C-alpha positions in Angstrom: 17.1 -5.5 -10.9 14.3 -4.3 -8.5 16.4 -2.5 -5.7 13.4 -0.3 -4.5 10.4 -2.1 -3.7 7.2 -0.5 -3.1 4.4 -2.3 -1.6 1.0 -0.8 -1.2 -1.5 -2.3 1.2 -5.0 -1.8 2.1 -5.9 -4.7 4.6 -7.7 -7.0 2.1 -6.9 -10.7 1.2 -5.3 -9.9 -2.0 -2.8 -7.0 -0.3 -1.7 -9.5 2.3 -0.8 -11.9 -0.2 0.9 -9.2 -2.1 3.0 -8.6 1.1 4.3 -12.0 1.0 5.3 -11.9 -2.4 6.9 -8.6 -2.4 8.9 -10.0 1.0 10.0 -12.9 -1.0 10.8 -10.8 -4.1 12.5 -8.4 -2.1 14.8 -11.5 -0.6 15.2 -13.0 -3.9 16.5 -10.0 -5.7 18.6 -9.0 -2.6 16.7 -5.3 -2.9 18.1 -2.6 -0.9 14.8 -1.1 0.4 11.1 -2.3 0.9 9.0 0.5 1.5 5.2 -0.2 2.4 2.4 2.1 2.1 -0.9 2.5 3.5 -2.7 5.3 2.0 -6.4 5.9 3.8 -9.0 8.4 2.7 -9.1 11.8 4.7 -12.3 12.5 7.1 -14.6 14.9 5.9 -14.0 18.3 8.1 -17.9 18.6 8.4 -18.2 15.8 11.0 -16.8 19.0 13.0 -15.6 18.4 16.6 -15.7 15.9 18.8 -16.3 13.5 16.2 -14.0 14.8 14.0 -11.1 13.9 16.1 -12.8 10.9 17.0 -13.2 9.6 13.5 -9.2 11.0 12.7 -8.1 8.9 15.6 -10.2 5.7 14.3 -8.7 5.7 10.7 -5.3 6.3 12.1 -5.5 3.4 14.4 -7.2 1.2 11.5 -4.1 2.7 9.0 -1.2 1.5 11.9 -3.4 -2.1 12.2 -2.9 -2.4 8.4 0.4 -1.5 8.5 1.5 -4.0 11.0 -0.4 -7.2 9.3 1.4 -6.2 6.1 5.2 -6.0 7.7 4.1 -9.0 9.5 3.2 -11.1 6.2 6.3 -9.6 4.5 8.5 -11.6 6.8 12.1 -11.3 8.2 14.6 -10.1 5.8 17.9 -8.0 5.8 16.1 -5.7 3.6 16.0 -1.8 4.6 12.2 -1.6 5.4 10.5 1.7 5.6 6.5 2.2 6.4 4.3 5.2 5.7 0.9 5.9 6.5 -0.3 8.7 3.7 -3.9 10.5 4.3 -5.5 11.0 0.6 -6.4 9.3 -2.7 -4.9 5.9 -2.3 -3.9 5.7 -6.1 -2.5 8.9 -6.4 -0.5 8.4 -3.1 1.3 5.1 -4.3 2.0 6.6 -7.6 3.5 10.0 -5.9 5.7 7.8 -3.3 6.5 5.5 -6.5 7.9 8.7 -8.3 9.4 10.5 -5.2 11.0 7.4 -4.0 12.2 6.4 -7.6 10.9 2.8 -6.8 12.0 -0.1 -9.5 8.4 -1.6 -9.0 5.0 -1.4 -7.2 3.6 -4.6 -5.7 -0.2 -4.4 -4.6 -3.0 -6.9 -4.4 -5.4 -6.9 -7.6 -8.9 -5.9 -5.6 -9.2 -4.2 -2.2 -11.7 -3.1 0.4 -13.8 -1.0 -2.0 -17.3 -1.5 -2.4 -16.7 -2.9 -5.9 -14.7 -5.7 -4.8 -16.4 -8.2 -7.7 -14.6 -6.5 -10.3 -11.8 -8.1 -12.1 -9.1 -5.4 -11.5 -10.1 -2.9 -8.6 -10.0 0.9 -9.7 -7.3 1.6 -7.5 -4.8 -1.0 -9.2 -6.3 0.0 -12.7 -5.2 3.7 -11.9 -1.4 2.7 -10.7 -1.0 0.4 -13.6 -2.2 3.2 -15.8 -0.1 5.9 -14.5 2.6 4.3 -12.3 6.2 5.5 -13.2 7.7 1.8 -13.0 6.5 -1.8 -13.3 3.7 -2.9 -11.2 3.0 -6.6 -10.0 -0.6 -7.3 -9.2 -1.3 -10.1 -7.0 -4.2 -12.2 -6.8 
């Protein structure tokens, strides 16, 4: 049923829970592919050098650490695992990857690390649910 699973993570507690569930789902469905995506906001260019490069490197390192934690949470499986680090608006990046890769389902946490973490459903989750080309599994 869900042969191509897209897991979107941001490092939050909800995202790590979503990674565990995505791994379980992929194993139980005998999925062909599990794609883990970390989208991160671009650094404003007005920082200038050398600050711009330092900020870019720090943002990229943080994204790689989030990706590693998510892959560890997915656990071992015989599924084809792909990873993507994408600079840009999180919701737009997730939707675009889902369309481009013909994902059957998107798995993501209900709330992320945004400033308004107290909301019932985060703004990224709401945008993805509203515009996704496939079903979305939101994990609390």
